[in-house]
C-alpha positions as CSV (number, residue, x, y, z in Angstrom):
1,Q,20.4,18.5,-12.7
2,I,17.7,16.6,-10.8
3,S,18.0,15.2,-7.3
4,I,15.6,12.8,-5.6
5,K,15.9,11.8,-1.9
6,S,13.8,10.1,0.7
7,G,13.5,10.8,4.4
8,A,13.3,7.0,5.0
9,D,15.8,4.2,4.3
10,F,15.2,2.9,0.8
11,N,17.4,-0.2,1.2
12,D,20.7,-1.2,2.6
13,N,22.6,0.7,-0.1
14,Y,20.5,3.9,0.1
15,P,19.9,5.1,3.7
16,A,17.6,8.1,4.4
17,G,18.9,11.2,2.7
18,S,20.8,9.3,0.0
19,E,20.7,10.4,-3.6
20,L,18.1,8.1,-5.2
21,M,18.3,9.5,-8.8
22,P,20.4,6.4,-9.9
23,L,17.3,4.3,-9.2
24,F,15.1,6.3,-11.6
25,V,15.0,6.5,-15.4
26,G,13.0,9.0,-17.5
27,G,12.9,12.7,-17.3
28,Y,13.4,15.1,-20.2
29,G,13.0,13.0,-23.4
30,G,13.3,9.8,-21.4
31,N,11.3,6.7,-22.2
32,A,11.0,3.8,-19.8
33,E,8.9,0.8,-20.6
34,E,9.2,-1.1,-17.3
35,G,9.3,-0.1,-13.7
36,Y,7.2,1.9,-11.3
37,P,5.8,5.2,-12.6
38,F,6.8,8.3,-10.6
39,G,5.6,11.6,-12.2
40,I,7.1,15.0,-11.3
41,L,5.1,18.2,-11.5
42,T,7.0,21.5,-11.4
43,L,5.1,24.6,-10.3
44,E,5.8,28.3,-11.0
45,E,6.0,30.6,-7.9
46,D,2.3,31.5,-8.5
47,G,1.4,27.8,-8.3
48,S,0.8,27.3,-12.1
49,P,2.3,24.1,-13.7
50,V,5.4,24.3,-15.8
51,D,5.7,22.0,-18.8
52,Y,9.3,21.2,-19.4
53,G,8.4,18.1,-21.5
54,F,9.2,15.7,-18.8
55,S,8.0,12.2,-19.2
56,P,7.2,10.2,-16.1
57,F,10.2,9.1,-14.0
58,V,10.2,5.4,-13.5
59,L,11.6,3.7,-10.3
60,N,13.6,0.6,-11.3
61,E,13.7,-0.9,-7.8
62,M,11.2,-1.3,-5.0
63,P,12.2,-0.2,-1.6
64,T,13.1,-3.0,0.9
65,A,13.8,-1.1,4.1
66,S,10.7,1.2,4.5
67,K,7.5,0.9,2.5
68,I,6.4,4.5,3.0
69,H,8.4,7.3,1.5
70,V,8.2,11.1,1.2
71,F,10.5,12.1,-1.7
72,S,12.2,15.5,-1.9
73,V,12.8,16.5,-5.5
74,S,15.0,19.4,-6.6
75,M,15.9,20.5,-10.1
76,T,18.6,23.0,-11.1
77,L,18.5,24.4,-14.6
78,S,21.5,25.3,-16.6
79,D,20.9,29.0,-16.0
80,G,21.0,28.5,-12.2
81,R,17.3,28.6,-11.5
82,S,16.2,25.9,-9.1
83,Y,12.9,24.4,-8.1
84,S,12.1,21.9,-5.3
85,G,9.2,20.2,-3.8
86,T,8.1,17.1,-1.8
87,T,5.7,14.4,-2.5
88,G,3.0,13.3,-0.1
89,P,3.6,9.9,1.7
90,L,3.8,7.2,-1.0
91,R,3.2,3.6,0.1
92,F,4.9,0.8,-1.8
93,Q,3.4,-2.7,-1.7
């Protein structure tokens, strides 16, 4: 399971802290031809990258409330292991 949230209001339907995953396509085995690329990098505890075969996530909608977002991303694997991280500030134009 993957969760993506922003600390800022995305639009009228997605206030700060709302689950934004419905606005994204892609991920494991995903393929999106249109939209706004959003790549996710997962790191091991030692800081080395993990390749789970993720393709870039694509945001299907531009934010209308705030143009600057810091996304919190968490992923829970079927065996219960979980990973999380945040992006730096992303400005949408």
